[in-house]
C-alpha positions in Angstrom: 90.6 109.6 117.1 90.0 112.0 114.2 92.8 114.3 113.1 93.2 117.6 114.8 91.6 120.2 112.4 93.9 123.2 111.4 92.8 126.4 109.7 92.6 126.1 105.9 95.8 128.1 105.5 97.7 125.6 107.5 97.2 122.9 105.2 99.1 124.4 102.4 102.0 124.7 104.8 102.3 121.2 106.1 105.5 120.0 104.7 107.4 116.8 105.0 110.7 117.2 107.0 112.3 115.1 104.2 112.6 118.5 102.3 114.6 120.1 105.1 117.0 117.2 105.5 117.6 116.2 102.0 116.7 119.1 99.7 116.9 122.1 102.0 114.0 123.8 100.4 110.3 124.0 101.1 108.0 121.8 99.0 104.2 122.0 99.4 102.3 118.8 99.8 99.0 118.0 98.2 96.9 118.1 101.5 94.0 119.9 99.6 90.7 120.3 101.3 88.8 119.8 97.9 90.4 117.1 95.6 90.7 118.1 92.0 88.7 116.0 89.5 92.0 114.4 88.4 92.6 113.0 91.9 89.1 112.0 92.7 89.0 108.1 92.9 86.9 106.4 90.2 87.0 103.1 92.0 86.5 102.3 95.7 90.2 101.4 96.0 92.1 103.4 93.4 95.5 102.3 92.5 98.8 103.5 93.9 100.8 105.0 91.0 103.4 102.4 91.3 101.0 99.4 91.5 100.6 98.6 87.8 98.7 95.4 88.6 95.7 97.4 89.7 95.3 100.1 87.2 91.9 101.8 86.5 91.5 99.9 83.3 92.2 96.5 85.0 89.6 97.3 87.7 86.9 98.3 85.1 87.4 95.2 83.1 86.4 93.0 86.0 82.8 92.0 86.7 81.4 93.4 90.0 82.4 91.2 92.8 85.1 89.3 90.9 88.4 88.8 92.9 91.8 88.3 91.2 93.1 84.8 92.4 95.8 85.1 95.1 98.1 82.8 93.2 97.8 85.0 90.1 98.5 88.5 91.7 98.6 88.6 95.5 98.6 92.5 95.5 95.7 92.8 93.2 93.9 90.1 95.3 94.5 92.0 98.5 93.0 95.3 97.0 90.1 93.4 95.5 89.2 92.0 98.9 89.4 95.4 100.6 87.1 96.8 98.0 84.5 94.1 97.7 84.4 93.4 101.4 83.8 97.1 102.0 86.8 97.6 104.4 88.4 100.8 103.2 88.7 103.4 100.4 91.5 105.7 99.6 91.0 109.3 100.8 91.3 112.4 98.6 94.8 113.1 99.8 97.3 110.6 98.3 98.3 108.0 100.8 95.4 108.3 103.2 92.7 105.8 103.9 89.1 106.0 104.9 88.3 103.0 107.2 84.8 101.9 106.5 82.5 100.6 109.3 83.1 96.9 108.8 86.9 97.3 109.1 86.5 99.8 111.9 84.4 97.2 113.8 87.4 94.7 113.6 89.6 97.5 114.9 87.1 98.0 117.7 87.2 94.3 118.6 91.1 94.6 118.7 90.7 97.6 121.1 88.2 95.9 123.3 90.5 93.0 123.9 93.7 95.0 124.4 92.1 97.6 126.6 91.1 94.9 129.1 94.6 93.5 129.0 96.3 97.0 129.4 94.2 97.8 132.4 94.8 94.3 134.0 98.5 95.1 133.8 98.1 98.5 135.5 97.9 100.9 132.6 95.6 103.8 132.3 94.2 105.4 129.1 94.9 109.1 128.3 95.7 111.4 125.5 98.6 113.6 124.3 98.3 116.4 121.7 98.8 115.6 118.0 101.0 118.6 117.4 104.5 118.4 118.8 107.2 121.2 118.9 109.9 120.5 116.4 112.5 121.1 119.0 111.2 118.1 121.0 112.1 115.8 118.0 115.6 117.3 117.8 116.4 116.4 121.5 117.1 112.7 120.8 119.6 112.4 118.1 118.9 108.9 116.8 115.1 109.6 117.1 115.2 112.6 114.7 117.6 110.8 112.4 115.3 107.8 112.1 112.1 109.7 111.7 113.2 112.7 109.7 112.1 111.4 106.2 108.6 110.6 107.4 107.7 113.9 109.4 105.0 116.2 108.3 105.6 119.7 109.7 103.2 122.6 110.2 104.7 126.1 109.5 101.6 128.3 109.4 98.6 128.6 111.8 95.9 131.0 111.8 97.3 132.6 108.7 100.6 133.4 110.3 104.0 131.9 110.2 104.7 130.0 113.4 107.5 130.9 115.7 108.4 127.3 115.9 107.6 124.5 113.5 105.1 121.8 114.7 105.4 118.2 113.9 102.2 116.2 113.3 102.5 113.2 115.7 104.7 110.4 114.1 104.9 108.8 117.6 104.8 110.3 121.0 108.0 109.5 123.1 109.1 113.1 122.9 106.0 114.8 124.1 105.3 112.0 126.6 108.7 112.7 128.2 108.0 116.4 128.3 105.0 115.7 130.4 106.5 112.9 132.4 109.2 115.4 133.5 106.5 117.5 135.1 104.6 114.6 136.7 107.5 112.6 138.1 109.5 113.9 141.1 110.0 110.9 143.5 110.3 107.1 143.4 106.8 107.2 144.8 105.6 108.5 141.5 106.8 105.3 139.8 106.0 103.3 137.8 104.0 105.6 135.7 102.1 103.6 133.0 99.8 105.1 130.4 98.4 104.2 126.9 96.7 106.2 124.3 94.6 105.3 121.3 95.3 107.9 118.6 96.2 108.5 114.9 99.8 108.9 113.7 101.1 110.6 110.5 104.1 109.3 108.7 104.9 110.6 105.2 105.2 107.2 103.5 106.3 107.4 99.8 104.8 104.0 98.9 101.4 103.2 100.4 99.1 100.2 100.7 95.8 100.2 102.6 96.2 99.1 106.2 99.8 98.1 105.8 101.5 101.5 105.0 99.4 104.7 104.9 100.2 108.4 105.5 97.9 108.3 108.5 97.0 105.3 110.6 95.4 104.4 113.9 97.2 102.6 116.8 97.7 102.3 120.5 100.9 103.5 122.0 101.9 102.6 125.6 104.5 104.6 127.5 105.9 103.8 130.9 108.6 105.0 133.3 110.3 103.0 135.9 112.9 103.3 138.7 115.2 100.5 137.5 116.3 98.9 134.3 115.1 95.6 135.5 111.5 97.0 135.9 111.7 98.5 132.4 112.8 95.3 130.9 110.2 93.3 132.5 107.6 95.7 131.4 108.8 95.6 127.7 108.7 91.7 127.8 105.3 91.7 129.5 103.7 93.8 126.7 105.2 91.8 123.8 103.7 88.7 125.5 100.3 90.5 125.5 100.6 91.0 121.9 101.7 87.3 121.2 98.6 86.1 123.2 96.4 88.6 121.3 97.7 87.3 117.9 97.3 83.7 118.7 94.1 83.6 120.7 92.1 86.4 119.1 93.4 87.0 115.6 94.4 83.4 115.0 97.6 84.7 113.5 100.8 82.7 114.5 103.7 84.9 115.3 107.3 84.5 116.0 108.4 86.6 119.0 112.0 87.8 119.3 114.4 90.7 119.5 115.3 93.1 116.6 118.8 93.5 115.4 120.5 96.8 116.1 120.0 97.8 112.5 116.2 97.2 112.9 115.8 98.6 116.4 113.5 101.5 116.9 115.1 104.9 116.6 115.9 105.9 120.3 115.5 102.4 121.8 118.0 100.1 123.5 116.2 97.0 122.5 113.1 96.3 120.3 111.1 93.2 120.7 108.7 92.2 117.9 106.1 89.8 116.8 106.6 88.6 113.1 103.8 87.0 111.1 103.9 85.3 107.7 101.5 86.5 105.2 99.7 84.5 102.5 102.5 85.5 100.0 105.2 84.5 102.6 106.3 88.0 103.2 106.9 89.0 106.8 104.7 91.5 108.6 105.9 93.2 111.7 102.6 93.1 113.6 103.5 94.6 116.9 106.6 96.0 118.8 107.6 96.6 122.3 110.8 98.9 123.0 113.0 99.1 126.0 114.0 102.8 125.6 116.6 102.6 128.5 117.4 106.2 129.6 117.8 107.6 126.1 114.7 109.9 126.2 114.9 110.7 129.9 118.4 111.9 129.6 117.5 114.0 126.5 114.5 115.6 128.4 115.9 115.5 131.9 113.1 113.2 133.2 114.6 112.5 136.8 113.2 111.1 140.0 114.6 111.2 143.6 115.4 107.6 144.7 114.9 106.1 148.2 118.4 107.2 149.2 117.7 110.8 148.1 119.8 110.8 144.9 118.5 112.1 141.6 118.3 109.4 138.8 117.0 109.3 135.3 113.9 107.2 134.8 114.0 104.0 132.7 111.3 103.8 130.0 109.3 101.6 127.6 107.0 102.1 124.7 104.9 99.6 122.7 102.3 99.6 120.0 100.0 97.7 117.6 98.2 99.5 114.8 95.5 99.0 112.2 98.3 97.3 110.2 97.1 94.2 112.1 93.8 94.4 110.1 95.8 94.1 106.9 97.6 91.2 108.6 94.4 89.3 109.3 93.2 89.8 105.6 96.5 88.4 104.2 96.9 85.5 106.6 93.4 84.0 106.4 91.8 85.3 103.1 91.2 83.1 100.1 90.0 83.6 96.5 86.4 83.9 97.9 87.3 87.0 99.9 87.9 87.8 103.5 88.0 85.1 106.2 87.6 86.3 109.7 88.5 84.7 113.0 85.3 84.4 115.0 86.7 86.3 118.0 87.3 89.4 116.0 84.5 89.1 113.4 81.9 92.0 113.5 79.2 89.4 112.4 79.8 85.8 113.6 76.7 84.3 112.0 74.6 85.4 109.1 71.1 83.9 108.6 69.8 83.7 105.1 66.2 82.8 104.8 65.1 81.1 101.5 61.8 81.0 99.8 60.3 80.7 96.3 56.6 81.3 96.8 55.0 84.2 98.5 53.1 82.0 100.8 56.4 80.6 102.2 57.8 83.8 103.1 56.0 84.4 106.3 56.8 81.1 108.0 60.5 81.1 106.8 61.0 84.7 108.1 59.3 83.9 111.4 61.7 80.8 111.9 64.6 83.0 110.9 63.7 85.7 113.4 63.4 83.1 116.1 66.9 81.7 115.4 68.3 85.2 115.4 66.8 86.0 118.8 68.2 82.6 120.2 71.7 83.4 119.0 71.7 87.0 120.0 70.5 86.0 123.5 73.5 83.7 123.8 75.9 86.5 123.0 76.7 85.6 119.4 77.0 88.5 116.9 74.4 87.6 114.4 72.9 89.2 111.2 69.6 88.3 109.6 69.7 89.2 105.9 65.9 89.2 105.1 66.2 91.7 102.2 64.3 90.5 99.2 66.3 92.7 96.6 69.0 89.9 96.3 68.8 86.2 95.5 70.1 83.7 98.1 73.0 82.9 95.9 74.1 86.5 95.8 73.8 86.7 99.6 75.9 83.6 99.9 78.8 85.1 97.8 78.4 88.5 99.5 78.7 87.2 103.1 81.5 84.8 102.1 83.3 87.8 100.7 82.8 89.6 104.1 84.4 86.7 105.8 81.5 85.8 108.1 82.5 82.5 110.0 79.1 80.7 109.8 76.1 81.1 107.5 72.7 79.6 108.4 70.2 78.8 105.7 66.5 78.3 106.5 64.0 77.2 103.8 60.4 75.9 103.8 61.6 72.3 104.3 63.7 73.3 107.2 60.8 75.0 108.9 58.7 71.9 108.4 61.3 69.7 110.1 62.4 72.1 112.7 66.0 72.2 111.5 68.5 74.3 109.5 71.6 74.2 107.4 74.9 75.4 108.7 77.9 76.4 106.4 81.3 77.2 107.5 83.4 79.9 105.8 86.7 78.1 106.4 85.6 74.9 104.7 84.4 75.6 101.1 81.8 73.7 99.2 79.7 70.8 100.5 82.3 69.6 102.9 81.7 72.7 105.1 77.8 72.4 104.9 75.9 70.4 107.5 72.2 69.7 107.2 69.5 68.9 109.7 70.7 70.9 112.7 67.9 71.3 115.2 66.4 74.7 115.8 65.8 73.8 119.5 67.5 76.7 121.3 69.8 74.8 123.6 71.0 72.4 120.9 71.5 75.2 118.4 73.2 77.5 120.8 75.7 74.8 121.8 76.3 73.7 118.2 77.0 77.1 116.8 79.4 78.0 119.7 81.3 74.8 119.2 81.6 75.5 115.5 82.9 79.1 116.1 85.5 77.6 118.5 86.5 74.9 116.0 86.8 77.6 113.1 89.0 79.8 115.5 91.3 76.8 116.1 91.3 75.6 112.6 92.4 79.1 111.2 95.3 79.2 113.7 96.4 75.6 112.9 96.2 76.2 109.1 98.1 79.4 109.4 100.8 77.7 111.6 101.2 74.8 109.1 101.6 77.3 106.2 104.3 79.3 108.1 106.2 76.4 109.5 106.4 74.7 106.0 107.8 77.8 104.5 110.7 78.4 107.0 114.0 76.9 105.8 117.0 76.2 108.1 120.2 77.5 106.5 123.9 77.2 107.4 125.5 79.3 104.7 125.0 82.5 102.8 124.3 80.6 99.6 121.6 78.6 101.2 120.0 81.7 102.6 120.0 83.3 99.2 118.3 80.2 97.7 115.7 80.1 100.4 114.8 84.0 99.9 114.8 83.6 96.1 112.1 80.8 96.6 110.0 83.3 98.7 110.6 81.5 102.0 112.0 82.5 105.3 115.5 81.7 106.2 116.6 80.7 109.8 120.2 80.4 110.5 123.1 81.2 113.0 124.2 84.8 112.9 127.0 86.8 114.5 128.0 88.9 111.6 128.4 92.7 111.6 125.9 95.4 110.7 127.7 95.9 107.4 127.1 92.3 106.5 123.5 92.5 107.6 123.0 95.4 105.2 124.8 93.4 102.5 122.2 90.7 102.9 119.4 93.3 102.4 121.0 94.9 99.4 121.7 91.6 97.7 118.5 89.6 98.6 115.9 92.1 99.6 115.6 90.2 103.0 116.2 91.7 106.5 116.6 90.1 109.8 113.1 89.9 111.2 114.2 88.8 114.7 116.4 86.7 116.8 113.6 84.5 118.1 113.2 84.0 121.9 113.0 80.2 121.2 116.6 79.2 120.2 117.9 75.7 119.3 120.5 74.2 121.7 124.0 73.4 120.9 127.1 75.1 119.2 126.4 77.2 116.2 128.5 78.8 113.4 127.6 82.0 111.7 126.2 81.4 108.2 128.1 84.5 106.9 131.4 84.5 108.6 132.0 81.0 109.9 132.6 82.5 113.4 130.9 81.1 116.5 127.3 82.3 116.9 125.2 82.3 120.0 121.7 82.5 118.3 119.8 82.1 115.1 118.1 84.8 113.2 115.1 84.8 110.8 115.6 86.5 107.4 112.7 87.3 105.2 111.3 89.8 102.7 108.7 91.9 104.4 106.0 94.6 104.2 
């Protein structure tokens, strides 16, 4: 999923489309192959220029491994966890991110689950090119308007000016339609359902690792159907896949619903979303599914001959989840000790820390630790034996807590003598989360550890749900909404006001309509803004 390499000369000619639409002049972007000394990061996660709370001086003043308390500065805490848990670094190009192996393993676990679900629902994986003719983007009016500020455009290739500008993939609806037009002829060719795992480039002005970067990874599904009913069913089916993933795998409770017209994807008829509450109570749009109607098929002439012999435009969907979900997991479950991972997505589910003081104790302790490791691995548990002797057991405890490993097993000389071990849960801090005297007998140990992993998975979801639900306020007037938002909470209330009034809420409070939830209260409703009848409630919140 790496970026397509261009000739060196091309890098100096990748320009953001923002300059075409807003300044009408070319401005070169700093996509240098060799970063200058001024731009070389001096810390693992260097600060964004606008993030004053994590300046270089601030980071240098902290002892190694120290994390800013969440309650003191949530943004600094988030960046500290990413750095110390070895999840990511900023790349040499401003706004880019290097995903380190531990975080990429989380992304791979997400891929493994979703790939199975995609194939179960009839989709096939494939790949579309990263470079897209600029004329494709222009074909769908709302699409180019919505994405124009974020586009990166290639104007030179092989040292020569290109005849047509090329867009570095921001999303693939346009190139997918170009190809669908060649592959679809008859109703027998439908439905056509594909997915790709790729990188995407969007020229973000304000970046944050995993949540908003110039380049990120995602999957994007694209389907074509013969009827609007089939397309709607598909869009709803895929958002349901995302809901189940969030709840069952990531232990992240989400509210599923429909986006307002203002917040609908550029070029879509309807957008469905899953919205998650982060630890600072901001909303994260964690996944979306779009019913595209016939907007792109009309623009590209993507037609099929129906059973009566008539030519019809296809009905389409697209849907995606990205590496932004990794950031969502960090901000949903993490605490002042660092990362806290749900067992189903954790690269390491159990870490074994052998403990000895005297050299004559080492061999027996390590032998027992290796035996436990083999038992757990054989049962399908992802386990790591930390038998290095360069660090103290206390250092290892803190390090693996920082990495969010769900269970830690401690084995010392007394444990070896008694045939038992100590189990500590990451989600229950201190002595309360530590259980002594667990038998090393394989069947007992395997059953106990699996039960605890299941308990942790459920506990994380329940805790996150409780936090979210306690921070959603039902409101019946605009004044009540403003108070709720000023307190950092989500506001839920009846809404039937205009787009102008929706934008007024955003301007005055910083909150947007996150969605109209699928689950709606019964009974008559009155719009909180206008006093007119309302058919549904909306959720307002500040967001990432």
